[in-house]
N, C-alpha and C positions, 0 to 999 in steps of 0.2 A: 429321552428321561420316560421312565414309565409312567404308568397312570397311576395314584395315590385313591382317588377317591373316584366311583363310579356313580351317577345318578340313575337306575335304572329306568325309570320313567317318570314325570313331572307334566300335570295337565296344570300348571299353572305360567301366567301369564308370559314371566322370563325370569329366568336363573341368576338378576344381576345381583341380586343380594347376596346367594350363594356364591358367585362371583369374586364379588369383593370382600368376602372373609376370604376365601382361599388363594385368592391373589397376594394380599398382605400378608400370608401366612405360606407365602412361596410353596403351593400345593398346588399338583396339577391335579385337573379332572378332565371329566367327559360326562355331556350329556345322550342318553344312550333310550331308544324309544321301544322297551318291550312290553311285551305283552303275555306273552306261554313263556314256560318254563325254559325251552329249547333257545329263545329268542336269548334269555337272559344266560342259557350255556354259552351260546357262540358268541355274544357281545359283551360278553363281561369279564374275560379271563384274566387281566391284568391287574386290577385294583385290590388293594389289603379293605378298604370302605365299600360299603354302597350305601349310598341316601336311595329309599326306598317308597313308592308310593302305592302301589298298585298290582304291579310283576310278581309273581308267586315265588316265592325263598324256599322250595322244598326240600327235602330232603337229598334229593337224588339233585337237585340245583347246588345242593352246598359241596355234597361228594365232588361233583366234577370242576370245582373252582380250587382247588388246593392254596393259591392266592388269598382269599376271602379271610379276612380276620373280624370283621365288623359289619353289622349291620343296621342301619338306623331311619326308623319309620318317619315318613310325613305325618305326624297324627300321634293320637292315641294308645290305637286300638293294633294288635301286631295277627292281625289273622293270618294275614295269607304269608307270615314269616312262622315255618316249624321251630321253635323256640328250643322243644326238645332236642331234636336233629340238633340244632345249631351248639347247643348247649352238651352232646356228646362231640361235638366236631374241634370243641375250645373254641367258637365262632360268639361273640360279645353280640349279644341283641338290645336296642335301646329304642327309647319311645320319646317324645315331647308331653309329657301328663300334665302340663302347667300351662298349656297355652290356651289362649279362647274362651276357659271354663266361665265368663260372664258372658261371654258370647252364647256358648251353648244353653246356659241358664236363663237369660231373656228371652232365647228363640222357644224355649218351653215356656216359657209365660204367655209367650206373645201367643201360642199354641191355645193353649191354659183358657186366655180367655176370647179367643176366638171362639173356642168352643161356648165355653160355659156362656157370653153373651151374646151366643149365637149370628155372628157379626159376617162370617160367610151366607151363612143361609138369609138372612133379613138383607144381604145386597143385592141378591141374586133377585128377591122379593120384591125392590126397587124399583131395580131393573126392569122387571116384569110388569112395572105398572099397579104395585100391590105395595100401596104407601098406609102399613097396617100394623102395630107392634103386636097384632094376636096370632100373626102366625107364630110369633118368637116363645110363645107361652111353651113351657113355663120357665121362668128363667129365677135364677135362687140368689141370694144376697152371700159374699164371698166371704162373709164376715160370720153367717152361721154354716160355713162347708169344711168338711175333712179332706185336706190334701194327702194323698198317702205319697211316698217317697218310696222307691227301690232304686237300691245304692245309696250312700250316706260317701262318698268320697268330697274331692273338690267340687265337682259340679252339682251333685246332690245337695250338696251343702250351699253351695251359692243359690241354691233353686229355694230352699228352705228357707233363708232369710229372706227370698223376696215374697215368699207368697206368706209369710211368717207379717209382711211388711201392709197386706190387705188385710189380718186378720183372723187367717185363718188358722185353723187347729191343724199342727201338723204333726205327722206320725211318719214313721218310716221303719222298713225293712231291711236290712244288708245281708246279699248270701253270703258275706265272708265272714257273717256273723260278727264274732270277736276279734276280727282282725281289721277292724275298722282305721281307714286312714288317718293316721296321726292322733286316733286313740282320743278323737276331739265329737263330740256330741252337743249341739248348741243346746242350751237348756227348758229351748220352749219346745223339741222334738222330743216328741212318747217314743221310744223303741218299743216296734212289737214285734209279733211271727207274722208270717204270711198270712195266714190264715184274716186273722184279726183286721190285718191292713186290707186285704181285699174284700172283706164285708164291709168294714167302716168306712170305707173311704168314696168323700163322690166326686176327685180327679185320685186319677194313680198315674205319676210322670216315672218313667225307667231313665236309671240313671249309671246303671251298673256294667263290669265288662261281660261278653260274650261268654270268655271260658267259665265262669262261675252262675250263671243262668242260662243258658243254651236252652230253650223250649219252654222255658220258665209259666211263663205264660200263654196257657193252652185253653181246653175244651175244659178241661174240670176249673182251671181259674177263671176264666171268665162269668163263666155259669156264678160263681159265688159272689159278681160283682151284684151293686145295684144297678137295676133298670135306671135309674135316674143316673147313673157314674159315666164317666170319662176316661178313656184312655190315651196316655202322651207316650211316645217313646219316640227320643233322640240321642237312643247308645248306640246299638245295634238290631241290626233286621230279625238275625235267628233268634231272638229273645221271647219273640211273640210267633206264635204258629199262625200264619197266615189264613190257611184254609181252616181254622176254629173261628179266627175273626171274621172273616168273610160268613161264616156261618151263624156267628152270634149278631153281627150288624141285620142279615137278611132277617134273622127271626126277633128281632129288636130287644136283645138282653140286654143292652148296654143302652146307653145315649148317644155315643159317638166316641172318634177317636181321631186321633192325628198322629201324624209319623213323617219323622223328615228321613228315615232309613227304612231299608228293606231287605230282603234274608240275602232277594239277588236284586244288585242293583245294576244299570238302571231298574224301576220298577214298569212294565211294560204299559203302554197306554189302554192294552186289554187288558187287562189285569181287572178282578172282581171287586178287588176293593175299590177302585178308582168308580165303580157307578154308585155309589152309597153316596147320598147327601149327605150324609152326615159323619161323610169322614173327610177331613183335611189332609194333604199331604205336598212336601217341599222337598228338593232335590237334595238332601245329604248337604243342606248348606247351614246347619245351625251354628257349625264352628266360625262361621264366617265374617268378619268385620276387615278394613283396610289393615286396619292396626294389629290385627290377631293374625292376617294371614302375612304382613314381615315378621310379626315376631317367629311363627310358627318356623320361618326357612332361616331366619338367624340363628334359633337353638338349635336345629338340626345340621348345620354348618360349622357350629361353635362343638359342637359336640364331636365332630369330627374330626375337628384342629386338636381336641385336647386326647381323646385318640393318639393319634399320630405323631403327637409330642408326651406321649406316656404319661401325659396326665391323669388324672384320676376323672372316670366319666360320672356324668353328673345324673344320668336320669335310665340305668340300669336295667332290665327285666330279667335278664339269667346272671344268674350267679357262677359264677367260672372256678 
């Protein structure tokens, strides 16, 4: 029996959840370890459906795989999939936009509090023998702070509710403008333009897709921010120009930044960004909890089953 599903690559501990779902539906599958375009072409000829994590699914790849009918990404972003080419070739692309949104929002909040309360800085000072709160001066009361959110989709909205609970004033800009997800904006959120968000926010947190905001936060944008402001990115690395951020931190144009993502991952230990004491960095882990990992794997496999059993898919990226 030919394979129906190929997992092109997956760095998870195991694929037990996917296996259970596919076995229950009598769907044949295999796990590969593809890294390059050629890996995918050479090793994934049989299947109609790909579950995909990082391997590049380019136009060249898809043109060389005549059996391929669907690509499902483990996650929200589809940056490694050429969606336009897939549409041209009649290949369905899906993601999982609604898993782990509270984990990501929680992580953004954790990074925000670590920056604004200077947790990492003071932990380092105490370990150096400096038991003195004055190393943290200045710290400002959250209920008198303005938090600006770029991207008011599921995650941005979840984050808005969390910081509103701290008493912060919440403003937001969405690169999609009138195409806000579900057309829902919490009543406590004030929608503003990007200029106003950059100049008024004490904390800016990014929650938008890369395709709508590539290089949005560049030198010009960073220089509009308050010198006491913090920048957080738990979305996609390419939204912030990292060279401009490095320059801005060196020049003390902003108070600090926290990143869970980088333009090229992993971020090398020699990256200039990691030399800044006022920059926090985590390894693209905002999505993770034990529960969200299970949810992601389950939803990816279930979407494949829906497609293969001629049911309507739940999370289409492109319209065929």
